[in-house]
GUPA-786875 format. One record per atom (N, C-alpha, C): atom name; z, x, y. Coordinates in nm, 2 decimals, always signed. Layout:
! GUPA-786875
- atom | up | east | north
- CA | Z | X | Y
...
END
This chain:
! GUPA-786875
- atom | up | east | north
- N | +0.40 | +10.26 | -1.81
- CA | +0.35 | +10.13 | -1.85
- C | +0.21 | +10.12 | -1.81
- N | +0.13 | +10.06 | -1.90
- CA | -0.01 | +10.04 | -1.88
- C | -0.04 | +9.95 | -1.76
- N | -0.15 | +9.98 | -1.69
- CA | -0.19 | +9.91 | -1.57
- C | -0.30 | +9.81 | -1.61
- N | -0.29 | +9.69 | -1.56
- CA | -0.39 | +9.58 | -1.57
- C | -0.48 | +9.60 | -1.46
- N | -0.61 | +9.61 | -1.49
- CA | -0.72 | +9.62 | -1.38
- C | -0.80 | +9.49 | -1.38
- N | -0.81 | +9.43 | -1.26
- CA | -0.89 | +9.31 | -1.25
- C | -1.00 | +9.34 | -1.15
- N | -1.13 | +9.32 | -1.20
- CA | -1.24 | +9.33 | -1.11
- C | -1.29 | +9.19 | -1.08
- N | -1.31 | +9.16 | -0.95
- CA | -1.35 | +9.03 | -0.91
- C | -1.48 | +9.03 | -0.83
- N | -1.55 | +8.92 | -0.83
- CA | -1.67 | +8.91 | -0.74
- C | -1.70 | +8.77 | -0.72
- N | -1.76 | +8.74 | -0.61
- CA | -1.81 | +8.60 | -0.58
- C | -1.96 | +8.61 | -0.53
- N | -2.03 | +8.51 | -0.56
- CA | -2.17 | +8.51 | -0.52
- C | -2.21 | +8.37 | -0.46
- N | -2.31 | +8.36 | -0.38
- CA | -2.35 | +8.23 | -0.32
- C | -2.50 | +8.24 | -0.30
- N | -2.57 | +8.13 | -0.34
- CA | -2.71 | +8.12 | -0.32
- C | -2.73 | +8.03 | -0.19
- N | -2.75 | +8.10 | -0.08
- CA | -2.73 | +8.04 | +0.05
- C | -2.59 | +8.06 | +0.09
- N | -2.56 | +8.04 | +0.22
- CA | -2.42 | +8.05 | +0.26
- C | -2.40 | +7.95 | +0.38
- N | -2.36 | +7.83 | +0.35
- CA | -2.31 | +7.77 | +0.22
- C | -2.42 | +7.74 | +0.13
- N | -2.38 | +7.71 | +0.00
- CA | -2.47 | +7.68 | -0.10
- C | -2.40 | +7.68 | -0.24
- N | -2.47 | +7.67 | -0.35
- CA | -2.40 | +7.68 | -0.48
- C | -2.35 | +7.82 | -0.50
- N | -2.23 | +7.83 | -0.56
- CA | -2.17 | +7.96 | -0.58
- C | -2.11 | +7.98 | -0.71
- N | -2.09 | +8.11 | -0.74
- CA | -2.02 | +8.15 | -0.87
- C | -1.92 | +8.25 | -0.84
- N | -1.82 | +8.26 | -0.93
- CA | -1.72 | +8.36 | -0.91
- C | -1.69 | +8.42 | -1.05
- N | -1.64 | +8.54 | -1.06
- CA | -1.61 | +8.60 | -1.19
- C | -1.49 | +8.70 | -1.17
- N | -1.42 | +8.72 | -1.28
- CA | -1.31 | +8.82 | -1.29
- C | -1.31 | +8.88 | -1.42
- N | -1.29 | +9.01 | -1.43
- CA | -1.28 | +9.08 | -1.55
- C | -1.15 | +9.15 | -1.56
- N | -1.07 | +9.12 | -1.66
- CA | -0.94 | +9.17 | -1.68
- C | -0.95 | +9.28 | -1.79
- N | -0.90 | +9.40 | -1.75
- CA | -0.90 | +9.51 | -1.85
- C | -0.76 | +9.56 | -1.87
- N | -0.71 | +9.56 | -1.99
- CA | -0.58 | +9.60 | -2.02
- C | -0.58 | +9.68 | -2.16
- N | -0.56 | +9.81 | -2.15
- CA | -0.58 | +9.89 | -2.27
- C | -0.72 | +9.87 | -2.32
- N | -0.73 | +9.84 | -2.45
- CA | -0.87 | +9.82 | -2.51
- C | -0.92 | +9.67 | -2.49
- N | -0.84 | +9.59 | -2.43
- CA | -0.87 | +9.45 | -2.42
- C | -0.95 | +9.42 | -2.29
- N | -1.06 | +9.34 | -2.31
- CA | -1.14 | +9.30 | -2.20
- C | -1.15 | +9.15 | -2.20
- N | -1.12 | +9.08 | -2.09
- CA | -1.14 | +8.94 | -2.08
- C | -1.23 | +8.91 | -1.96
- N | -1.33 | +8.83 | -1.98
- CA | -1.42 | +8.79 | -1.87
- C | -1.41 | +8.64 | -1.85
- N | -1.39 | +8.60 | -1.72
- CA | -1.39 | +8.46 | -1.69
- C | -1.48 | +8.44 | -1.57
- N | -1.54 | +8.32 | -1.56
- CA | -1.63 | +8.29 | -1.45
- C | -1.63 | +8.14 | -1.43
- N | -1.68 | +8.10 | -1.31
- CA | -1.70 | +7.96 | -1.28
- C | -1.80 | +7.93 | -1.17
- N | -1.82 | +7.81 | -1.14
- CA | -1.92 | +7.76 | -1.05
- C | -1.86 | +7.66 | -0.95
- N | -1.92 | +7.66 | -0.83
- CA | -1.89 | +7.55 | -0.74
- C | -2.02 | +7.51 | -0.67
- N | -2.04 | +7.38 | -0.66
- CA | -2.17 | +7.33 | -0.61
- C | -2.20 | +7.36 | -0.46
- N | -2.10 | +7.35 | -0.38
- CA | -2.12 | +7.37 | -0.24
- C | -2.00 | +7.45 | -0.18
- N | -2.03 | +7.57 | -0.15
- CA | -1.93 | +7.67 | -0.11
- C | -1.99 | +7.78 | -0.03
- N | -1.90 | +7.88 | +0.00
- CA | -1.95 | +8.00 | +0.08
- C | -1.91 | +8.12 | +0.00
- N | -1.97 | +8.23 | +0.04
- CA | -1.95 | +8.36 | -0.03
- C | -1.80 | +8.39 | -0.02
- N | -1.74 | +8.38 | +0.10
- CA | -1.60 | +8.41 | +0.11
- C | -1.51 | +8.33 | +0.02
- N | -1.54 | +8.20 | +0.01
- CA | -1.47 | +8.11 | -0.08
- C | -1.48 | +8.16 | -0.22
- N | -1.59 | +8.20 | -0.26
- CA | -1.61 | +8.25 | -0.40
- C | -1.54 | +8.38 | -0.43
- N | -1.54 | +8.47 | -0.32
- CA | -1.46 | +8.59 | -0.34
- C | -1.31 | +8.56 | -0.35
- N | -1.26 | +8.47 | -0.28
- CA | -1.12 | +8.43 | -0.29
- C | -1.09 | +8.36 | -0.42
- N | -1.18 | +8.27 | -0.47
- CA | -1.17 | +8.20 | -0.59
- C | -1.16 | +8.30 | -0.71
- N | -1.25 | +8.41 | -0.70
- CA | -1.25 | +8.51 | -0.81
- C | -1.11 | +8.58 | -0.82
- N | -1.06 | +8.62 | -0.70
- CA | -0.92 | +8.68 | -0.70
- C | -0.82 | +8.59 | -0.75
- N | -0.82 | +8.46 | -0.71
- CA | -0.72 | +8.36 | -0.75
- C | -0.73 | +8.34 | -0.91
- N | -0.85 | +8.32 | -0.96
- CA | -0.86 | +8.30 | -1.10
- C | -0.83 | +8.42 | -1.18
- N | -0.86 | +8.54 | -1.13
- CA | -0.82 | +8.66 | -1.20
- C | -0.67 | +8.67 | -1.21
- N | -0.60 | +8.64 | -1.10
- CA | -0.46 | +8.65 | -1.11
- C | -0.39 | +8.54 | -1.19
- N | -0.46 | +8.42 | -1.18
- CA | -0.41 | +8.31 | -1.27
- C | -0.41 | +8.34 | -1.42
- N | -0.51 | +8.43 | -1.45
- CA | -0.53 | +8.46 | -1.60
- C | -0.42 | +8.57 | -1.64
- N | -0.34 | +8.62 | -1.55
- CA | -0.24 | +8.72 | -1.59
- C | -0.13 | +8.65 | -1.67
- N | -0.11 | +8.70 | -1.79
- CA | -0.01 | +8.64 | -1.88
- C | +0.13 | +8.69 | -1.86
- N | +0.14 | +8.82 | -1.83
- CA | +0.26 | +8.89 | -1.81
- C | +0.26 | +8.98 | -1.69
- N | +0.36 | +8.98 | -1.61
- CA | +0.36 | +9.07 | -1.49
- C | +0.37 | +9.21 | -1.53
- N | +0.27 | +9.29 | -1.51
- CA | +0.27 | +9.44 | -1.53
- C | +0.21 | +9.50 | -1.41
- N | +0.21 | +9.63 | -1.39
- CA | +0.14 | +9.69 | -1.28
- C | +0.00 | +9.65 | -1.28
- N | -0.05 | +9.60 | -1.17
- CA | -0.18 | +9.54 | -1.16
- C | -0.26 | +9.59 | -1.04
- N | -0.39 | +9.62 | -1.06
- CA | -0.48 | +9.66 | -0.96
- C | -0.59 | +9.56 | -0.95
- N | -0.62 | +9.50 | -0.84
- CA | -0.73 | +9.41 | -0.82
- C | -0.83 | +9.47 | -0.74
- N | -0.95 | +9.49 | -0.80
- CA | -1.07 | +9.55 | -0.73
- C | -1.16 | +9.44 | -0.68
- N | -1.21 | +9.46 | -0.56
- CA | -1.30 | +9.36 | -0.50
- C | -1.39 | +9.44 | -0.40
- N | -1.52 | +9.39 | -0.40
- CA | -1.61 | +9.44 | -0.30
- C | -1.60 | +9.36 | -0.17
- N | -1.51 | +9.27 | -0.16
- CA | -1.49 | +9.19 | -0.04
- C | -1.39 | +9.25 | +0.05
- N | -1.43 | +9.31 | +0.17
- CA | -1.34 | +9.36 | +0.27
- C | -1.25 | +9.24 | +0.32
- N | -1.30 | +9.12 | +0.32
- CA | -1.23 | +9.00 | +0.37
- C | -1.10 | +8.99 | +0.28
- N | -1.11 | +9.00 | +0.15
- CA | -1.00 | +8.98 | +0.06
- C | -0.91 | +9.10 | +0.07
- N | -0.96 | +9.22 | +0.05
- CA | -0.88 | +9.34 | +0.05
- C | -0.81 | +9.37 | +0.18
- N | -0.88 | +9.36 | +0.29
- CA | -0.81 | +9.39 | +0.42
- C | -0.71 | +9.29 | +0.45
- N | -0.72 | +9.17 | +0.41
- CA | -0.62 | +9.06 | +0.44
- C | -0.49 | +9.11 | +0.39
- N | -0.48 | +9.18 | +0.28
- CA | -0.35 | +9.23 | +0.22
- C | -0.33 | +9.37 | +0.27
- N | -0.42 | +9.46 | +0.25
- CA | -0.40 | +9.60 | +0.29
- C | -0.37 | +9.62 | +0.43
- N | -0.44 | +9.55 | +0.52
- CA | -0.42 | +9.56 | +0.66
- C | -0.32 | +9.46 | +0.72
- N | -0.26 | +9.38 | +0.63
- CA | -0.16 | +9.29 | +0.68
- C | -0.20 | +9.16 | +0.75
- N | -0.33 | +9.13 | +0.75
- CA | -0.38 | +9.01 | +0.82
- C | -0.30 | +8.89 | +0.77
- N | -0.29 | +8.87 | +0.64
- CA | -0.23 | +8.75 | +0.59
- C | -0.09 | +8.73 | +0.63
- N | -0.01 | +8.84 | +0.65
- CA | +0.12 | +8.82 | +0.70
- C | +0.13 | +8.77 | +0.84
- N | +0.04 | +8.82 | +0.92
- CA | +0.03 | +8.76 | +1.06
- C | -0.01 | +8.62 | +1.06
- N | -0.11 | +8.59 | +0.98
- CA | -0.16 | +8.45 | +0.97
- C | -0.04 | +8.35 | +0.93
- N | +0.03 | +8.39 | +0.83
- CA | +0.14 | +8.31 | +0.78
- C | +0.25 | +8.30 | +0.89
- N | +0.28 | +8.41 | +0.95
- CA | +0.38 | +8.41 | +1.06
- C | +0.34 | +8.32 | +1.18
- N | +0.21 | +8.32 | +1.21
- CA | +0.16 | +8.24 | +1.32
- C | +0.11 | +8.10 | +1.28
- N | +0.17 | +8.05 | +1.17
- CA | +0.13 | +7.91 | +1.13
- C | -0.01 | +7.90 | +1.08
- N | -0.06 | +8.00 | +1.01
- CA | -0.20 | +8.01 | +0.96
- C | -0.30 | +8.00 | +1.07
- N | -0.27 | +8.07 | +1.18
- CA | -0.37 | +8.08 | +1.29
- C | -0.40 | +8.23 | +1.31
- N | -0.52 | +8.26 | +1.35
- CA | -0.57 | +8.39 | +1.37
- C | -0.51 | +8.45 | +1.50
- N | -0.54 | +8.57 | +1.53
- CA | -0.49 | +8.64 | +1.65
- C | -0.55 | +8.56 | +1.77
- N | -0.66 | +8.50 | +1.76
- CA | -0.73 | +8.42 | +1.86
- C | -0.68 | +8.28 | +1.87
- N | -0.57 | +8.25 | +1.79
- CA | -0.51 | +8.11 | +1.79
- C | -0.60 | +8.01 | +1.72
- N | -0.70 | +8.05 | +1.65
- CA | -0.79 | +7.96 | +1.57
- C | -0.73 | +7.94 | +1.43
- N | -0.75 | +7.82 | +1.37
- CA | -0.71 | +7.80 | +1.24
- C | -0.77 | +7.90 | +1.14
- N | -0.70 | +7.96 | +1.05
- CA | -0.75 | +8.05 | +0.95
- C | -0.85 | +7.97 | +0.86
- N | -0.97 | +8.02 | +0.84
- CA | -1.07 | +7.96 | +0.75
- C | -1.02 | +7.98 | +0.61
- N | -1.05 | +7.88 | +0.53
- CA | -1.01 | +7.88 | +0.38
- C | -0.86 | +7.89 | +0.36
- N | -0.79 | +7.83 | +0.45
- CA | -0.64 | +7.83 | +0.44
- C | -0.59 | +7.79 | +0.30
- N | -0.64 | +7.69 | +0.24
- CA | -0.59 | +7.64 | +0.11
- C | -0.60 | +7.75 | +0.00
- N | -0.72 | +7.82 | +0.01
- CA | -0.74 | +7.93 | -0.09
- C | -0.65 | +8.05 | -0.06
- N | -0.63 | +8.08 | +0.07
- CA | -0.54 | +8.19 | +0.10
- C | -0.40 | +8.16 | +0.06
- N | -0.35 | +8.04 | +0.08
- CA | -0.22 | +8.00 | +0.04
- C | -0.20 | +8.01 | -0.11
- N | -0.30 | +7.97 | -0.19
- CA | -0.29 | +7.98 | -0.33
- C | -0.29 | +8.13 | -0.38
- N | -0.38 | +8.21 | -0.31
- CA | -0.38 | +8.35 | -0.35
- C | -0.25 | +8.42 | -0.31
- N | -0.20 | +8.39 | -0.19
- CA | -0.08 | +8.45 | -0.15
- C | +0.04 | +8.42 | -0.24
- N | +0.05 | +8.30 | -0.30
- CA | +0.15 | +8.26 | -0.39
- C | +0.14 | +8.35 | -0.52
- N | +0.02 | +8.37 | -0.57
- CA | +0.00 | +8.45 | -0.69
- C | +0.03 | +8.60 | -0.66
- N | -0.01 | +8.64 | -0.54
- CA | +0.02 | +8.78 | -0.51
- C | +0.17 | +8.81 | -0.50
- N | +0.24 | +8.71 | -0.45
- CA | +0.39 | +8.73 | -0.44
- C | +0.45 | +8.74 | -0.58
- N | +0.39 | +8.68 | -0.68
- CA | +0.45 | +8.68 | -0.82
- C | +0.41 | +8.81 | -0.89
- N | +0.28 | +8.85 | -0.87
- CA | +0.22 | +8.96 | -0.95
- C | +0.22 | +9.09 | -0.88
- N | +0.22 | +9.09 | -0.75
- CA | +0.22 | +9.21 | -0.67
- C | +0.11 | +9.31 | -0.70
- N | -0.01 | +9.26 | -0.70
- CA | -0.12 | +9.36 | -0.73
- C | -0.14 | +9.45 | -0.61
- N | -0.20 | +9.57 | -0.65
- CA | -0.25 | +9.66 | -0.55
- C | -0.40 | +9.63 | -0.53
- N | -0.44 | +9.61 | -0.40
- CA | -0.58 | +9.57 | -0.37
- C | -0.66 | +9.70 | -0.35
- N | -0.77 | +9.71 | -0.41
- CA | -0.86 | +9.82 | -0.40
- C | -1.00 | +9.78 | -0.37
- N | -1.06 | +9.83 | -0.26
- CA | -1.19 | +9.79 | -0.23
- C | -1.29 | +9.88 | -0.30
- N | -1.40 | +9.82 | -0.36
- CA | -1.51 | +9.90 | -0.42
- C | -1.64 | +9.86 | -0.36
- N | -1.73 | +9.96 | -0.35
- CA | -1.86 | +9.93 | -0.29
- C | -1.94 | +9.84 | -0.38
- N | -1.99 | +9.73 | -0.33
- CA | -2.06 | +9.63 | -0.41
- C | -2.20 | +9.69 | -0.44
- N | -2.25 | +9.65 | -0.56
- CA | -2.39 | +9.68 | -0.60
- C | -2.41 | +9.83 | -0.60
- N | -2.30 | +9.90 | -0.64
- CA | -2.31 | +10.05 | -0.65
- C | -2.30 | +10.09 | -0.79
- N | -2.23 | +10.20 | -0.82
- CA | -2.22 | +10.26 | -0.95
- C | -2.10 | +10.21 | -1.03
- N | -2.02 | +10.12 | -0.98
- CA | -1.90 | +10.07 | -1.06
- C | -1.94 | +9.97 | -1.16
- N | -1.94 | +10.01 | -1.29
- CA | -1.99 | +9.92 | -1.40
- C | -1.91 | +9.78 | -1.40
- N | -1.78 | +9.78 | -1.37
- CA | -1.71 | +9.66 | -1.38
- C | -1.74 | +9.57 | -1.26
- N | -1.75 | +9.62 | -1.14
- CA | -1.79 | +9.54 | -1.03
- C | -1.93 | +9.48 | -1.05
- N | -2.02 | +9.57 | -1.10
- CA | -2.16 | +9.52 | -1.13
- C | -2.16 | +9.41 | -1.24
- N | -2.07 | +9.42 | -1.34
- CA | -2.06 | +9.32 | -1.44
- C | -2.00 | +9.19 | -1.38
- N | -1.90 | +9.20 | -1.30
- CA | -1.85 | +9.08 | -1.23
- C | -1.96 | +9.01 | -1.15
- N | -2.04 | +9.09 | -1.08
- CA | -2.15 | +9.03 | -1.00
- C | -2.25 | +8.96 | -1.09
- N | -2.28 | +9.02 | -1.20
- CA | -2.37 | +8.96 | -1.30
- C | -2.32 | +8.82 | -1.35
- N | -2.19 | +8.82 | -1.38
- CA | -2.13 | +8.69 | -1.43
- C | -2.13 | +8.59 | -1.32
- N | -2.10 | +8.62 | -1.20
- CA | -2.09 | +8.53 | -1.09
- C | -2.23 | +8.47 | -1.06
- N | -2.33 | +8.56 | -1.05
- CA | -2.47 | +8.52 | -1.03
- C | -2.52 | +8.43 | -1.14
- N | -2.48 | +8.46 | -1.27
- CA | -2.53 | +8.39 | -1.38
- C | -2.47 | +8.24 | -1.38
- N | -2.35 | +8.23 | -1.32
- CA | -2.30 | +8.09 | -1.31
- C | -2.39 | +8.00 | -1.22
- N | -2.45 | +8.06 | -1.11
- CA | -2.54 | +7.99 | -1.03
- C | -2.67 | +7.96 | -1.10
- N | -2.72 | +8.07 | -1.16
- CA | -2.85 | +8.06 | -1.23
- C | -2.85 | +7.95 | -1.34
- N | -2.74 | +7.94 | -1.41
- CA | -2.73 | +7.84 | -1.51
- C | -2.75 | +7.70 | -1.46
- N | -2.72 | +7.67 | -1.33
- CA | -2.72 | +7.54 | -1.28
- C | -2.84 | +7.51 | -1.19
- N | -2.92 | +7.61 | -1.15
- CA | -3.03 | +7.59 | -1.06
- C | -3.16 | +7.57 | -1.14
- N | -3.25 | +7.48 | -1.09
- CA | -3.37 | +7.46 | -1.16
- C | -3.46 | +7.58 | -1.17
END
């Protein structure tokens, strides 16, 4: 069965500040690009939003790979952080509340349905789809700044 590949990226002008997110879905010959803007946000929130919106755009559950240059997003699943947070009532190992809990809960719900494999890619390197996702996210900010 064909694998759906989703490339995601988030960007922020200042941290916090205005932000953009983007996801590119690749399935066979089909390419779908989606992106959005948030006026007051953080880079991590935009990285999470990109993954959420990318997974929300999935029409049919198929083998899925989600590529991100965010260690924060990828390690949360690949290193099991999110499972510990959930088990501990959304608290970190230091007993602090998990930042961006609402976004993590939304992402976790989508991950449980779609079961993507999370793959880290180096940002601003030679990966054309990661670079394109970055362009889209940054353009969302530029469209709205004077």
